[in-house]
Structures are given as structure tokens and as C-alpha cells.
PAGU-720129 format. One record per residue: residue in one letter; x, z, y of N, C-alpha, C in turn. Coordinates in steps of 0.02 Angstrom, whole numbers, plus 50000, padded with zeros to 5 digits. Each point is the difference from the previous one (the first is absolute). Last residue first. Layout:
<recs>
AXZYXZYXZY...
</recs>
This chain:
<recs>
X529305635654915500174997750067499584994050022X499245020149829500274993250000500154997950071X500105025749964499504994949990500344993249999X500685028249956500164993350026499434995249984X500305024049935499514998150051500124993150030X501445010149827499305000149976499494997750052X502494989950006499735006850007499264999949981X501224980449973500585004550001499805007350009X498444980549877500165003150064500605004749996X499174978149870500275006449977500245003750063X498474976849925500205004550054500195006849972X500354977249862499445004350018500265005050051X500794973849896500125006550030499355003850010X500754981049811499515001550052500165006850030X501024978549823500095006450033499525000850058X500024985749748500024999550073500015007050030X500324983949754500005006650032500034999050075X499174984749780500304999750067499945006950030X499864988449737499875005550046500384999050065X499054980849817500585003650025499785005550048X498584982949891499985007049979500595004150023X500374973849977499365003450012500025007249973X502334990050072499514998749949499345003550018X501774991350192499935005149948499494997849949X501534992750241499644997349942500015005349945X500135003750276500375000349937499574997449943X499215003050228500294993549984500414999949936X499735023150129499534994450004500364993449986X501145021549894499834997350066499504994449995X500095019549808500404994650028499734997450067X499695018450041500504997849952499644998149935X499605007050290499764998649933500584997649956X499235013550257500464996049960499714999149930X498765010650177500604998450039500514995949961X497155006550011500574998449957500594997950044X498205016450110500034993149976500634999049958X499165019850134499804999649930499984993049973X500385012050234499674993749984499764999649927X501295017050135499305001449983499654993949972X502715010350015499534994550013499305001949978X502075012549969499685001550064499494994650018X500645006849740500264996450057499675002750063X500205001349702499875003450063500354996550058X499184986949775500545004250023499835003050068X498994985249760499885003150065500595004450019X499464978249834500475005650007499905002750070X498434983349824500205002650066500495005849992X499264977549848500135007249996500275002250067X498654977149868500305003350058500085007449988X499774974949853499845007150004500345002950062X499094973349947500555004849997499755007150005X498824978050028500165001249929500585004849991X498864992750208500554995749980500205001049927X498335013450103499764993150005500534994949978X500615022750015499544999049944499744992950000X501325006550183500404999449938499564998849939X498955003850209500374993750002500404999049936X498845020450026499544994449994500364993349997X501265019750043499764999849931499544994149989X500715003850220500564997749958499784999549927X498485009250152500084992850012500554997149957X499685023149997499454996749965500034992550010X501625013250114500105000249928499434996549962X500414990650240499865006749976500135000149925X501424982650144499325001049975499905007449985X502104989950073499525000750055499275000449977X501594990149820500255003850058499494999450056X499954988549786499535005550011500225004450058X500384973049884500225005550044499455005250005X500314985049775499754999550069500295005750042X501094987649777499745006350026499754998950071X500074980249810500405003250053499645006350024X500074985649752499625001950059500465003450049
</recs>
């Protein structure tokens, strides 16, 4: 089976797509100035041939303000 793309999806959308494909999804969240909260990368990459049940890790930024009163740009 081939890994579907989850880039530009929400974490719940990524999990749904991976589960439907017979794969496992694991989110790695990291602090960022981005407010979007969409998947920015994945491993293995989309199109990679893997076995059913393989874990696909994907990275999702969360807003980590530089100051306590900062808001999403």
C-alpha cells in the first residue's frame, strides 16, 4: 500500500485519512508563529510503499507566542 498525503490537513483529518488507509498516525506538535495548525510534513512521505499498520508521523505547528499578550497574526 502507498502512504496517502496528509500535508495541509488538520490533525484529525490526517488521522482519519491514515486510518482509512489502514495506517497509524502520530502527531508531533511544535511551537511556531503559525496559527494554522495544519500538517506541514510527514514521514514516510506520501506515495511511499509500506506495510499495513505502518506508523506515519506528521508535524503540526501550534501557536507559541513570543510574549504572553501576543495574538495570532
